[in-house]
mmCIF file as gemmi writes it, N, C-alpha and C atoms, coordinates in Angstrom:
data_model
loop_
_atom_site.group_PDB
_atom_site.id
_atom_site.type_symbol
_atom_site.label_atom_id
_atom_site.label_alt_id
_atom_site.label_comp_id
_atom_site.label_asym_id
_atom_site.label_entity_id
_atom_site.label_seq_id
_atom_site.pdbx_PDB_ins_code
_atom_site.Cartn_x
_atom_site.Cartn_y
_atom_site.Cartn_z
_atom_site.occupancy
_atom_site.B_iso_or_equiv
_atom_site.pdbx_formal_charge
_atom_site.auth_seq_id
_atom_site.auth_asym_id
_atom_site.pdbx_PDB_model_num
ATOM 1 N N . MET Axp A 1 ? 36.031 -61.626 25.351 1 0 ? 1 A 1
ATOM 2 C CA . MET Axp A 1 ? 36.162 -60.125 25.094 1 0 ? 1 A 1
ATOM 3 C C . MET Axp A 1 ? 37.451 -59.668 25.847 1 0 ? 1 A 1
ATOM 4 N N . SER Axp A 2 ? 38.752 -59.441 25.041 1 0 ? 2 A 1
ATOM 5 C CA . SER Axp A 2 ? 39.905 -58.908 25.739 1 0 ? 2 A 1
ATOM 6 C C . SER Axp A 2 ? 39.483 -57.623 26.358 1 0 ? 2 A 1
ATOM 7 N N . ASP Axp A 3 ? 40.341 -57.43 27.529 1 0 ? 3 A 1
ATOM 8 C CA . ASP Axp A 3 ? 40.436 -56.19 28.024 1 0 ? 3 A 1
ATOM 9 C C . ASP Axp A 3 ? 40.554 -54.931 27.2 1 0 ? 3 A 1
ATOM 10 N N . ASP Axp A 4 ? 41.419 -55.291 26.048 1 0 ? 4 A 1
ATOM 11 C CA . ASP Axp A 4 ? 41.858 -53.912 25.169 1 0 ? 4 A 1
ATOM 12 C C . ASP Axp A 4 ? 40.432 -53.451 24.519 1 0 ? 4 A 1
ATOM 13 N N . LEU Axp A 5 ? 39.723 -54.526 24.049 1 0 ? 5 A 1
ATOM 14 C CA . LEU Axp A 5 ? 38.538 -54.333 23.285 1 0 ? 5 A 1
ATOM 15 C C . LEU Axp A 5 ? 37.421 -53.804 24.389 1 0 ? 5 A 1
ATOM 16 N N . ALA Axp A 6 ? 37.31 -53.894 25.361 1 0 ? 6 A 1
ATOM 17 C CA . ALA Axp A 6 ? 36.512 -53.55 26.53 1 0 ? 6 A 1
ATOM 18 C C . ALA Axp A 6 ? 36.798 -52.165 26.604 1 0 ? 6 A 1
ATOM 19 N N . ALA Axp A 7 ? 37.858 -51.8 26.872 1 0 ? 7 A 1
ATOM 20 C CA . ALA Axp A 7 ? 38.483 -50.577 27.055 1 0 ? 7 A 1
ATOM 21 C C . ALA Axp A 7 ? 37.906 -49.317 25.86 1 0 ? 7 A 1
ATOM 22 N N . ILE Axp A 8 ? 38.139 -49.978 24.612 1 0 ? 8 A 1
ATOM 23 C CA . ILE Axp A 8 ? 37.852 -49.142 23.43 1 0 ? 8 A 1
ATOM 24 C C . ILE Axp A 8 ? 36.275 -49.237 23.28 1 0 ? 8 A 1
ATOM 25 N N . GLU Axp A 9 ? 35.567 -50.345 23.714 1 0 ? 9 A 1
ATOM 26 C CA . GLU Axp A 9 ? 34.229 -50.325 23.486 1 0 ? 9 A 1
ATOM 27 C C . GLU Axp A 9 ? 33.587 -48.941 24.648 1 0 ? 9 A 1
ATOM 28 N N . SER Axp A 10 ? 34.22 -48.99 25.9 1 0 ? 10 A 1
ATOM 29 C CA . SER Axp A 10 ? 33.563 -48.225 26.832 1 0 ? 10 A 1
ATOM 30 C C . SER Axp A 10 ? 34.123 -46.583 26.359 1 0 ? 10 A 1
ATOM 31 N N . TRP Axp A 11 ? 35.404 -46.434 25.887 1 0 ? 11 A 1
ATOM 32 C CA . TRP Axp A 11 ? 35.693 -45.093 25.407 1 0 ? 11 A 1
ATOM 33 C C . TRP Axp A 11 ? 34.58 -44.605 24.23 1 0 ? 11 A 1
ATOM 34 N N . ALA Axp A 12 ? 34.346 -45.713 23.308 1 0 ? 12 A 1
ATOM 35 C CA . ALA Axp A 12 ? 33.693 -45.326 22.074 1 0 ? 12 A 1
ATOM 36 C C . ALA Axp A 12 ? 31.927 -45.078 22.586 1 0 ? 12 A 1
ATOM 37 N N . SER Axp A 13 ? 31.767 -45.341 23.78 1 0 ? 13 A 1
ATOM 38 C CA . SER Axp A 13 ? 30.363 -45.354 24.15 1 0 ? 13 A 1
ATOM 39 C C . SER Axp A 13 ? 29.944 -43.88 24.336 1 0 ? 13 A 1
ATOM 40 N N . VAL Axp A 14 ? 30.724 -43.021 24.382 1 0 ? 14 A 1
ATOM 41 C CA . VAL Axp A 14 ? 30.571 -41.276 24.262 1 0 ? 14 A 1
ATOM 42 C C . VAL Axp A 14 ? 29.761 -41.297 22.919 1 0 ? 14 A 1
ATOM 43 N N . PHE Axp A 15 ? 29.967 -41.82 22.018 1 0 ? 15 A 1
ATOM 44 C CA . PHE Axp A 15 ? 29.224 -41.287 20.479 1 0 ? 15 A 1
ATOM 45 C C . PHE Axp A 15 ? 27.856 -41.896 20.558 1 0 ? 15 A 1
ATOM 46 N N . THR Axp A 16 ? 27.803 -42.632 21.48 1 0 ? 16 A 1
ATOM 47 C CA . THR Axp A 16 ? 26.069 -43.061 21.219 1 0 ? 16 A 1
ATOM 48 C C . THR Axp A 16 ? 25.096 -42.266 21.659 1 0 ? 16 A 1
ATOM 49 N N . SER Axp A 17 ? 25.798 -41.085 22.618 1 0 ? 17 A 1
ATOM 50 C CA . SER Axp A 17 ? 24.865 -39.998 22.948 1 0 ? 17 A 1
ATOM 51 C C . SER Axp A 17 ? 25.094 -38.665 22.533 1 0 ? 17 A 1
ATOM 52 N N . LYS Axp A 18 ? 24.604 -37.987 21.381 1 0 ? 18 A 1
ATOM 53 C CA . LYS Axp A 18 ? 24.928 -36.83 21.097 1 0 ? 18 A 1
ATOM 54 C C . LYS Axp A 18 ? 25.103 -35.648 22.087 1 0 ? 18 A 1
ATOM 55 N N . THR Axp A 19 ? 24.285 -35.675 23.267 1 0 ? 19 A 1
ATOM 56 C CA . THR Axp A 19 ? 24.402 -34.893 24.129 1 0 ? 19 A 1
ATOM 57 C C . THR Axp A 19 ? 25.712 -35.209 24.982 1 0 ? 19 A 1
ATOM 58 N N . GLN Axp A 20 ? 25.736 -36.293 25.416 1 0 ? 20 A 1
ATOM 59 C CA . GLN Axp A 20 ? 26.934 -36.649 26.277 1 0 ? 20 A 1
ATOM 60 C C . GLN Axp A 20 ? 28.368 -36.265 25.564 1 0 ? 20 A 1
ATOM 61 N N . LEU Axp A 21 ? 28.366 -36.556 23.994 1 0 ? 21 A 1
ATOM 62 C CA . LEU Axp A 21 ? 29.637 -36.176 23.237 1 0 ? 21 A 1
ATOM 63 C C . LEU Axp A 21 ? 29.846 -34.658 23.256 1 0 ? 21 A 1
ATOM 64 N N . ILE Axp A 22 ? 28.589 -34 22.952 1 0 ? 22 A 1
ATOM 65 C CA . ILE Axp A 22 ? 28.928 -32.393 22.793 1 0 ? 22 A 1
ATOM 66 C C . ILE Axp A 22 ? 29.411 -31.893 24.498 1 0 ? 22 A 1
ATOM 67 N N . SER Axp A 23 ? 28.959 -32.342 25.405 1 0 ? 23 A 1
ATOM 68 C CA . SER Axp A 23 ? 29.15 -31.945 26.705 1 0 ? 23 A 1
ATOM 69 C C . SER Axp A 23 ? 30.458 -32.159 27.207 1 0 ? 23 A 1
ATOM 70 N N . THR Axp A 24 ? 31.007 -33.285 26.808 1 0 ? 24 A 1
ATOM 71 C CA . THR Axp A 24 ? 32.351 -33.961 26.716 1 0 ? 24 A 1
ATOM 72 C C . THR Axp A 24 ? 33.397 -33.197 26.422 1 0 ? 24 A 1
ATOM 73 N N . VAL Axp A 25 ? 33.098 -33.006 25.064 1 0 ? 25 A 1
ATOM 74 C CA . VAL Axp A 25 ? 34.255 -32.184 24.022 1 0 ? 25 A 1
ATOM 75 C C . VAL Axp A 25 ? 34.164 -30.596 24.427 1 0 ? 25 A 1
ATOM 76 N N . THR Axp A 26 ? 32.853 -30.202 24.952 1 0 ? 26 A 1
ATOM 77 C CA . THR Axp A 26 ? 32.913 -28.763 25.003 1 0 ? 26 A 1
ATOM 78 C C . THR Axp A 26 ? 33.791 -28.452 26.293 1 0 ? 26 A 1
ATOM 79 N N . LYS Axp A 27 ? 33.6 -29.32 27.501 1 0 ? 27 A 1
ATOM 80 C CA . LYS Axp A 27 ? 34.209 -29.138 28.832 1 0 ? 27 A 1
ATOM 81 C C . LYS Axp A 27 ? 35.717 -29.444 28.484 1 0 ? 27 A 1
ATOM 82 N N . HIS Axp A 28 ? 36.25 -30.148 27.919 1 0 ? 28 A 1
ATOM 83 C CA . HIS Axp A 28 ? 37.674 -30.657 27.702 1 0 ? 28 A 1
ATOM 84 C C . HIS Axp A 28 ? 38.3 -29.479 26.723 1 0 ? 28 A 1
ATOM 85 N N . PHE Axp A 29 ? 37.063 -28.956 25.853 1 0 ? 29 A 1
ATOM 86 C CA . PHE Axp A 29 ? 37.839 -28.003 25.063 1 0 ? 29 A 1
ATOM 87 C C . PHE Axp A 29 ? 38.373 -26.413 25.943 1 0 ? 29 A 1
ATOM 88 N N . LEU Axp A 30 ? 37.19 -26.228 26.661 1 0 ? 30 A 1
ATOM 89 C CA . LEU Axp A 30 ? 37.25 -25.109 27.616 1 0 ? 30 A 1
ATOM 90 C C . LEU Axp A 30 ? 38.339 -25.152 28.682 1 0 ? 30 A 1
ATOM 91 N N . MET Axp A 31 ? 38.706 -26.335 28.961 1 0 ? 31 A 1
ATOM 92 C CA . MET Axp A 31 ? 40.028 -26.767 30.187 1 0 ? 31 A 1
ATOM 93 C C . MET Axp A 31 ? 41.357 -26.872 29.408 1 0 ? 31 A 1
ATOM 94 N N . HIS Axp A 32 ? 40.995 -27.214 28.02 1 0 ? 32 A 1
ATOM 95 C CA . HIS Axp A 32 ? 42.58 -27.402 27.401 1 0 ? 32 A 1
ATOM 96 C C . HIS Axp A 32 ? 42.335 -26.366 26.015 1 0 ? 32 A 1
ATOM 97 N N . LYS Axp A 33 ? 42.171 -25.158 25.988 1 0 ? 33 A 1
ATOM 98 C CA . LYS Axp A 33 ? 41.776 -24.596 24.76 1 0 ? 33 A 1
ATOM 99 C C . LYS Axp A 33 ? 43.102 -24.335 24.16 1 0 ? 33 A 1
ATOM 100 N N . LYS Axp A 34 ? 44.186 -23.747 24.938 1 0 ? 34 A 1
ATOM 101 C CA . LYS Axp A 34 ? 45.712 -23.294 24.375 1 0 ? 34 A 1
ATOM 102 C C . LYS Axp A 34 ? 45.974 -24.478 23.735 1 0 ? 34 A 1
ATOM 103 N N . ALA Axp A 35 ? 45.921 -25.552 24.058 1 0 ? 35 A 1
ATOM 104 C CA . ALA Axp A 35 ? 46.742 -26.774 23.643 1 0 ? 35 A 1
ATOM 105 C C . ALA Axp A 35 ? 45.857 -27.395 22.35 1 0 ? 35 A 1
ATOM 106 N N . VAL Axp A 36 ? 44.462 -27.038 22.291 1 0 ? 36 A 1
ATOM 107 C CA . VAL Axp A 36 ? 43.777 -27.366 21.319 1 0 ? 36 A 1
ATOM 108 C C . VAL Axp A 36 ? 44.237 -26.558 19.939 1 0 ? 36 A 1
ATOM 109 N N . THR Axp A 37 ? 43.911 -25.407 20.367 1 0 ? 37 A 1
ATOM 110 C CA . THR Axp A 37 ? 44.291 -24.432 19.359 1 0 ? 37 A 1
ATOM 111 C C . THR Axp A 37 ? 45.777 -24.773 18.849 1 0 ? 37 A 1
ATOM 112 N N . ALA Axp A 38 ? 46.756 -24.982 19.526 1 0 ? 38 A 1
ATOM 113 C CA . ALA Axp A 38 ? 48.038 -25.201 19.048 1 0 ? 38 A 1
ATOM 114 C C . ALA Axp A 38 ? 48.053 -26.399 18.346 1 0 ? 38 A 1
ATOM 115 N N . ASP Axp A 39 ? 47.333 -27.501 18.53 1 0 ? 39 A 1
ATOM 116 C CA . ASP Axp A 39 ? 47.357 -28.558 18.04 1 0 ? 39 A 1
ATOM 117 C C . ASP Axp A 39 ? 46.84 -28.564 16.645 1 0 ? 39 A 1
ATOM 118 N N . ILE Axp A 40 ? 45.469 -27.732 16.74 1 0 ? 40 A 1
ATOM 119 C CA . ILE Axp A 40 ? 44.872 -27.547 15.161 1 0 ? 40 A 1
ATOM 120 C C . ILE Axp A 40 ? 45.929 -26.927 14.412 1 0 ? 40 A 1
ATOM 121 N N . ALA Axp A 41 ? 46.617 -25.619 14.963 1 0 ? 41 A 1
ATOM 122 C CA . ALA Axp A 41 ? 47.343 -24.918 14.144 1 0 ? 41 A 1
ATOM 123 C C . ALA Axp A 41 ? 48.483 -25.996 13.512 1 0 ? 41 A 1
ATOM 124 N N . GLU Axp A 42 ? 48.875 -26.929 14.026 1 0 ? 42 A 1
ATOM 125 C CA . GLU Axp A 42 ? 50.064 -27.819 13.735 1 0 ? 42 A 1
ATOM 126 C C . GLU Axp A 42 ? 49.445 -28.827 12.862 1 0 ? 42 A 1
ATOM 127 N N . LEU Axp A 43 ? 48.243 -29.204 12.975 1 0 ? 43 A 1
ATOM 128 C CA . LEU Axp A 43 ? 47.54 -30.147 12.119 1 0 ? 43 A 1
ATOM 129 C C . LEU Axp A 43 ? 47.514 -29.78 10.834 1 0 ? 43 A 1
ATOM 130 N N . LYS Axp A 44 ? 47.022 -28.247 10.86 1 0 ? 44 A 1
ATOM 131 C CA . LYS Axp A 44 ? 46.781 -27.698 9.285 1 0 ? 44 A 1
ATOM 132 C C . LYS Axp A 44 ? 48.271 -27.437 8.545 1 0 ? 44 A 1
ATOM 133 N N . ALA Axp A 45 ? 49.278 -27.054 9.59 1 0 ? 45 A 1
ATOM 134 C CA . ALA Axp A 45 ? 50.629 -27.178 8.87 1 0 ? 45 A 1
ATOM 135 C C . ALA Axp A 45 ? 50.95 -28.554 8.382 1 0 ? 45 A 1
ATOM 136 N N . ASP Axp A 46 ? 50.914 -29.192 9.164 1 0 ? 46 A 1
ATOM 137 C CA . ASP Axp A 46 ? 51.343 -30.735 8.637 1 0 ? 46 A 1
ATOM 138 C C . ASP Axp A 46 ? 50.417 -31.178 7.392 1 0 ? 46 A 1
ATOM 139 N N . PHE Axp A 47 ? 49.313 -30.948 7.468 1 0 ? 47 A 1
ATOM 140 C CA . PHE Axp A 47 ? 48.555 -31.163 6.358 1 0 ? 47 A 1
ATOM 141 C C . PHE Axp A 47 ? 49.012 -30.463 4.943 1 0 ? 47 A 1
ATOM 142 N N . ALA Axp A 48 ? 49.355 -29.011 5.207 1 0 ? 48 A 1
ATOM 143 C CA . ALA Axp A 48 ? 49.867 -28.259 4.033 1 0 ? 48 A 1
ATOM 144 C C . ALA Axp A 48 ? 50.959 -29.139 3.327 1 0 ? 48 A 1
ATOM 145 N N . ALA Axp A 49 ? 51.607 -29.428 4.441 1 0 ? 49 A 1
ATOM 146 C CA . ALA Axp A 49 ? 53.045 -29.914 3.933 1 0 ? 49 A 1
ATOM 147 C C . ALA Axp A 49 ? 53.278 -31.411 3.416 1 0 ? 49 A 1
ATOM 148 N N . GLU Axp A 50 ? 51.825 -31.777 2.988 1 0 ? 50 A 1
ATOM 149 C CA . GLU Axp A 50 ? 51.83 -32.913 2.89 1 0 ? 50 A 1
ATOM 150 C C . GLU Axp A 50 ? 52.156 -34.04 3.87 1 0 ? 50 A 1
ATOM 151 N N . GLU Axp A 51 ? 52.352 -33.933 5.306 1 0 ? 51 A 1
ATOM 152 C CA . GLU Axp A 51 ? 52.991 -34.698 6.076 1 0 ? 51 A 1
ATOM 153 C C . GLU Axp A 51 ? 51.625 -35.629 6.603 1 0 ? 51 A 1
ATOM 154 N N . TYR Axp A 52 ? 51.462 -36.414 5.957 1 0 ? 52 A 1
ATOM 155 C CA . TYR Axp A 52 ? 49.819 -37.227 6.496 1 0 ? 52 A 1
ATOM 156 C C . TYR Axp A 52 ? 49.851 -37.948 7.674 1 0 ? 52 A 1
ATOM 157 N N . PHE Axp A 53 ? 50.947 -38.447 7.885 1 0 ? 53 A 1
ATOM 158 C CA . PHE Axp A 53 ? 51.255 -39.383 9.127 1 0 ? 53 A 1
ATOM 159 C C . PHE Axp A 53 ? 51.195 -38.692 10.243 1 0 ? 53 A 1
ATOM 160 N N . LYS Axp A 54 ? 51.969 -37.483 10.037 1 0 ? 54 A 1
ATOM 161 C CA . LYS Axp A 54 ? 51.73 -36.296 11.411 1 0 ? 54 A 1
ATOM 162 C C . LYS Axp A 54 ? 50.17 -35.732 11.672 1 0 ? 54 A 1
ATOM 163 N N . THR Axp A 55 ? 49.934 -35.563 10.432 1 0 ? 55 A 1
ATOM 164 C CA . THR Axp A 55 ? 48.461 -35.281 10.445 1 0 ? 55 A 1
ATOM 165 C C . THR Axp A 55 ? 47.519 -36.127 11.173 1 0 ? 55 A 1
ATOM 166 N N . GLY Axp A 56 ? 47.648 -37.406 10.945 1 0 ? 56 A 1
ATOM 167 C CA . GLY Axp A 56 ? 46.906 -38.52 11.79 1 0 ? 56 A 1
ATOM 168 C C . GLY Axp A 56 ? 47.539 -38.461 13.106 1 0 ? 56 A 1
ATOM 169 N N . GLU Axp A 57 ? 48.264 -38.321 13.572 1 0 ? 57 A 1
ATOM 170 C CA . GLU Axp A 57 ? 49.027 -38.306 14.83 1 0 ? 57 A 1
ATOM 171 C C . GLU Axp A 57 ? 48.247 -37.054 15.7 1 0 ? 57 A 1
ATOM 172 N N . GLU Axp A 58 ? 48.281 -35.742 14.857 1 0 ? 58 A 1
ATOM 173 C CA . GLU Axp A 58 ? 47.698 -34.391 15.393 1 0 ? 58 A 1
ATOM 174 C C . GLU Axp A 58 ? 46.019 -34.756 15.691 1 0 ? 58 A 1
ATOM 175 N N . ILE Axp A 59 ? 45.4 -35.614 14.815 1 0 ? 59 A 1
ATOM 176 C CA . ILE Axp A 59 ? 43.98 -35.989 15.06 1 0 ? 59 A 1
ATOM 177 C C . ILE Axp A 59 ? 43.685 -36.765 16.135 1 0 ? 59 A 1
ATOM 178 N N . ALA Axp A 60 ? 44.617 -37.831 16.459 1 0 ? 60 A 1
ATOM 179 C CA . ALA Axp A 60 ? 44.642 -38.742 17.436 1 0 ? 60 A 1
ATOM 180 C C . ALA Axp A 60 ? 45.073 -38.171 18.785 1 0 ? 60 A 1
ATOM 181 N N . THR Axp A 61 ? 45.875 -36.935 18.971 1 0 ? 61 A 1
ATOM 182 C CA . THR Axp A 61 ? 45.978 -36.182 20.023 1 0 ? 61 A 1
ATOM 183 C C . THR Axp A 61 ? 44.969 -35.178 20.334 1 0 ? 61 A 1
ATOM 184 N N . LEU Axp A 62 ? 44.39 -34.643 19.386 1 0 ? 62 A 1
ATOM 185 C CA . LEU Axp A 62 ? 42.894 -33.976 19.653 1 0 ? 62 A 1
ATOM 186 C C . LEU Axp A 62 ? 42.275 -34.982 20.004 1 0 ? 62 A 1
ATOM 187 N N . ALA Axp A 63 ? 41.813 -36.104 19.336 1 0 ? 63 A 1
ATOM 188 C CA . ALA Axp A 63 ? 40.562 -37.006 20.03 1 0 ? 63 A 1
ATOM 189 C C . ALA Axp A 63 ? 40.909 -37.137 21.572 1 0 ? 63 A 1
ATOM 190 N N . THR Axp A 64 ? 42.253 -37.56 21.794 1 0 ? 64 A 1
ATOM 191 C CA . THR Axp A 64 ? 42.456 -37.767 23.084 1 0 ? 64 A 1
ATOM 192 C C . THR Axp A 64 ? 42.256 -36.847 24.142 1 0 ? 64 A 1
ATOM 193 N N . ILE Axp A 65 ? 42.492 -35.59 23.857 1 0 ? 65 A 1
ATOM 194 C CA . ILE Axp A 65 ? 42.304 -34.261 24.635 1 0 ? 65 A 1
ATOM 195 C C . ILE Axp A 65 ? 40.87 -34.124 24.774 1 0 ? 65 A 1
ATOM 196 N N . LEU Axp A 66 ? 40.064 -34.194 23.65 1 0 ? 66 A 1
ATOM 197 C CA . LEU Axp A 66 ? 38.623 -33.628 23.694 1 0 ? 66 A 1
ATOM 198 C C . LEU Axp A 66 ? 37.909 -34.872 24.037 1 0 ? 66 A 1
ATOM 199 N N . ILE Axp A 67 ? 38.142 -36.104 23.958 1 0 ? 67 A 1
ATOM 200 C CA . ILE Axp A 67 ? 37.141 -37.162 24.189 1 0 ? 67 A 1
ATOM 201 C C . ILE Axp A 67 ? 37.745 -37.71 25.394 1 0 ? 67 A 1
ATOM 202 N N . GLY Axp A 68 ? 38.996 -37.774 25.461 1 0 ? 68 A 1
ATOM 203 C CA . GLY Axp A 68 ? 39.486 -38.451 26.834 1 0 ? 68 A 1
ATOM 204 C C . GLY Axp A 68 ? 40.292 -39.858 26.387 1 0 ? 68 A 1
ATOM 205 N N . PRO Axp A 69 ? 41.078 -40.052 26.994 1 0 ? 69 A 1
ATOM 206 C CA . PRO Axp A 69 ? 42.01 -41.269 26.664 1 0 ? 69 A 1
ATOM 207 C C . PRO Axp A 69 ? 41.389 -42.623 26.823 1 0 ? 69 A 1
ATOM 208 N N . ILE Axp A 70 ? 41.573 -43.863 26.133 1 0 ? 70 A 1
ATOM 209 C CA . ILE Axp A 70 ? 41.184 -44.834 26.304 1 0 ? 70 A 1
ATOM 210 C C . ILE Axp A 70 ? 41.556 -45.349 27.707 1 0 ? 70 A 1
ATOM 211 N N . GLN Axp A 71 ? 40.957 -45.944 28.532 1 0 ? 71 A 1
ATOM 212 C CA . GLN Axp A 71 ? 41.436 -46.263 29.945 1 0 ? 71 A 1
ATOM 213 C C . GLN Axp A 71 ? 41.796 -47.727 29.729 1 0 ? 71 A 1
């Protein structure tokens, strides 16, 4: 198994425990509330403008903020 695949599997392990996922997302949301709120507003604007690639980038940014980066 490659190091990249192992890193992705490690990152995704948070999805195996609902309690851990909720705890992680809540903690990161409280720490970065202003950035998350701004990113959600930008995501909505991009989607409304049919900028779907940019919308996907915003979703990835939110996932990174709320779940954490892949190490």
